[in-house]
C-alpha positions in Angstrom: 0.0 0.0 0.0 1.4 3.4 -1.0 2.0 6.2 1.5 -0.8 8.2 -0.1 -3.2 5.3 0.2 -2.3 4.8 3.8 -3.0 8.5 4.4 -6.4 8.1 2.9 -7.1 5.2 5.2 -5.8 6.9 8.2 -7.5 10.3 7.8 -10.4 10.2 10.3 -12.9 12.7 11.5 -13.8 12.4 15.1 -17.1 14.2 15.7 -17.9 15.3 19.2 -21.0 13.9 20.8 -23.0 15.8 23.5 -20.9 16.6 26.5 -21.9 13.5 28.5 -19.4 11.3 30.2 -20.3 8.2 28.2 -19.9 10.1 24.9 -16.5 11.4 26.0 -15.4 7.9 26.9 -16.5 6.6 23.5 -14.8 9.4 21.8 -11.6 8.9 23.8 -11.5 5.1 23.0 -12.1 5.8 19.3 -9.4 8.4 19.2 -6.9 6.2 21.1 -7.5 3.4 18.7 -7.1 5.6 15.7 -3.8 7.1 17.0 -2.5 3.6 17.8 -3.3 2.5 14.3 -1.1 5.1 12.5 2.1 3.7 11.1 3.6 7.2 10.7 4.1 10.1 13.1 0.6 11.1 13.9 -0.9 14.6 13.4 -4.1 15.6 15.1 -6.0 18.8 14.4 -8.7 19.9 16.8 -11.3 22.4 15.4 -13.5 24.6 17.6 -15.2 28.0 17.5 -13.7 29.9 20.4 -10.4 30.0 22.4 -12.1 28.3 25.4 -13.5 25.5 23.3 -10.3 23.6 23.2 -9.8 20.4 25.1 -6.4 21.1 26.7 -6.2 17.8 28.5 -6.7 15.9 25.3 -4.1 18.0 23.4 -1.6 17.5 26.2 -2.2 13.8 26.4 -1.7 13.4 22.6 1.4 15.6 22.4 3.2 14.6 25.7 1.8 11.1 26.2 1.6 9.8 22.6 4.2 11.9 20.9 1.6 13.1 18.4 1.9 16.4 16.6 -1.1 18.4 17.6 -2.8 21.7 16.7 -5.9 23.7 17.6 -7.8 25.7 15.1 -10.1 28.3 16.7 -12.4 30.0 14.2 -12.4 33.2 16.3 -10.2 34.9 18.8 -12.9 35.3 21.4 -13.5 39.0 20.7 -17.2 38.8 21.6 -16.8 36.9 24.9 -17.1 38.1 28.4 -14.3 39.4 30.6 -14.9 38.9 34.3 -11.5 40.0 35.5 -10.8 43.1 33.5 -12.2 45.9 31.3 -10.9 44.7 28.0 -13.6 43.9 25.4 -13.8 43.4 21.7 -10.5 43.5 19.9 -8.5 44.0 23.1 -10.2 40.9 24.6 -9.4 39.0 21.4 -5.7 39.9 21.8 -5.8 38.6 25.4 -7.5 35.3 24.4 -5.0 34.9 21.5 -2.1 35.2 23.8 -3.7 32.8 26.3 -3.9 30.2 23.5 -0.4 30.7 22.3 0.8 30.3 26.0 -1.2 27.1 26.2 0.4 25.7 23.0 3.9 26.5 24.4 3.0 24.3 27.4 1.5 21.4 25.5 3.8 21.6 22.5 1.0 22.0 19.9 0.5 24.6 17.2 -2.2 27.3 17.1 -4.2 28.4 14.1 -7.1 30.9 13.6 -9.4 32.0 10.8 -10.6 35.4 9.9 -13.9 34.9 11.6 -14.9 37.7 14.1 -16.6 36.8 17.3 -19.7 39.0 17.1 -21.4 37.5 20.1 -24.1 34.9 20.6 -26.1 33.5 17.8 -28.8 30.8 18.0 -28.3 29.0 14.7 -25.7 28.2 12.0 -27.8 30.2 9.5 -27.8 33.3 11.7 -24.0 32.9 12.1 -23.6 32.8 8.3 -25.3 36.2 8.0 -22.2 37.6 9.8 -19.6 35.3 8.4 -18.7 34.7 4.7 -18.9 30.9 4.6 -16.6 30.6 1.5 -13.9 32.7 3.1 -14.0 30.9 6.5 -14.1 27.5 4.9 -11.1 28.5 2.7 -9.2 29.4 5.9 -10.0 26.0 7.5 -9.0 24.1 4.3 -5.8 26.1 4.1 -4.9 25.1 7.7 -5.8 21.4 7.0 -3.6 21.4 3.9 -0.7 23.1 5.7 -0.8 20.9 8.8 -1.8 17.7 7.0 -3.5 15.9 9.9 -4.3 12.2 9.8 -7.1 12.8 12.4 -9.4 15.8 12.7 -11.2 16.2 16.0 -14.4 18.4 15.7 -15.2 19.7 19.2 -18.8 20.2 18.1 -21.2 18.0 16.0 -22.5 20.7 13.7 -26.1 20.2 14.8 -28.6 22.3 16.8 -27.6 20.4 19.9 -24.4 22.3 20.0 -26.4 25.4 21.1 -24.3 28.4 20.0 -24.4 29.1 16.3 -20.7 29.5 16.2 -20.3 26.0 17.6 -22.6 24.6 15.0 -20.7 26.3 12.2 -17.3 25.0 13.5 -18.6 21.4 13.4 -20.0 21.9 9.9 -16.8 23.4 8.6 -14.7 20.7 10.2 -16.8 18.0 8.4 -16.6 19.8 5.1 -12.9 20.4 5.3 -12.4 16.7 6.2 -14.4 15.6 3.2 -12.3 17.8 0.9 -9.1 16.4 2.5 -10.3 12.9 2.0 -11.3 13.5 -1.7 -7.9 15.2 -2.3 -6.0 12.3 -0.8 -8.0 9.7 -2.7 -7.4 11.6 -6.0 -3.7 11.8 -5.2 -3.6 8.0 -4.5 -5.3 7.3 -7.8 -2.9 9.4 -9.7 0.1 7.7 -8.0 -1.4 4.2 -8.9 -2.0 5.3 -12.5 1.4 6.8 -12.8 3.0 3.6 -11.5 1.0 1.5 -14.1 2.0 3.9 -16.8 5.6 3.5 -15.9 5.3 -0.3 -16.0 3.5 -0.1 -19.4 6.1 2.2 -20.7 8.9 0.0 -19.5 7.2 -3.1 -21.1 6.8 -1.2 -24.4 10.5 -0.2 -24.3 11.6 -3.7 -23.6 9.5 -5.1 -26.5 10.9 -2.4 -28.8 14.4 -3.3 -27.8 13.8 -7.0 -28.4 12.4 -6.2 -31.9 15.4 -4.2 -32.8 17.7 -7.0 -31.6 15.8 -9.5 -33.7 16.0 -7.2 -36.7 19.8 -6.8 -36.4 20.2 -10.5 -36.0 18.2 -11.2 -39.1 20.2 -8.6 -41.1 23.4 -10.2 -40.0 22.2 -13.6 -41.0 21.2 -12.3 -44.5 24.7 -10.8 -44.9 26.4 -14.1 -44.0 24.1 -16.0 -46.5 25.0 -13.6 -49.3 28.7 -14.1 -48.6 
């Protein structure tokens, strides 16, 4: 099996279930099995909506305990959140939340990514969120991160359904799934091209070998004709 085909088989989307203990246990078991099954250095990308949506314990366990390359992609920088310990709000609060995430990544050894999405505050649905966010632009940002980091496993913090509550959460789950599907399609296409290229090389090699044999037979027949004439 080629490396590209292994990558297709190993790329997994782990969708978060409701925040119940049993769901977390099932997700942890599935993720652990997926990581253990990788035959290359694993890369896991977690995708959430806000800085405080990350699962720091999971990222630390993967990075420090399993030697997995990890990254967290937060769609926003938390600009629209609350600040109970200071007066900073809006962009200033976003700067604080950004630095907090960068400090967390320095501790757990992961990488940190963001999109251009602005945290405008609470929304009830994904549809309402998309009235403030340009879906194509945000999706492009997510896909760019996925292609740059090249994760074998994508962990969606949220399911992309109304049970997530916050519209930002719903959108993060939906975009994680869509980015995953694009990643899988791209890997599958790459694997098919590699297989086709390999077959083409074999056919070309066979054709060259046949041509060489024909030229040798031709030279041999010509030599025989010359000897007969003599």
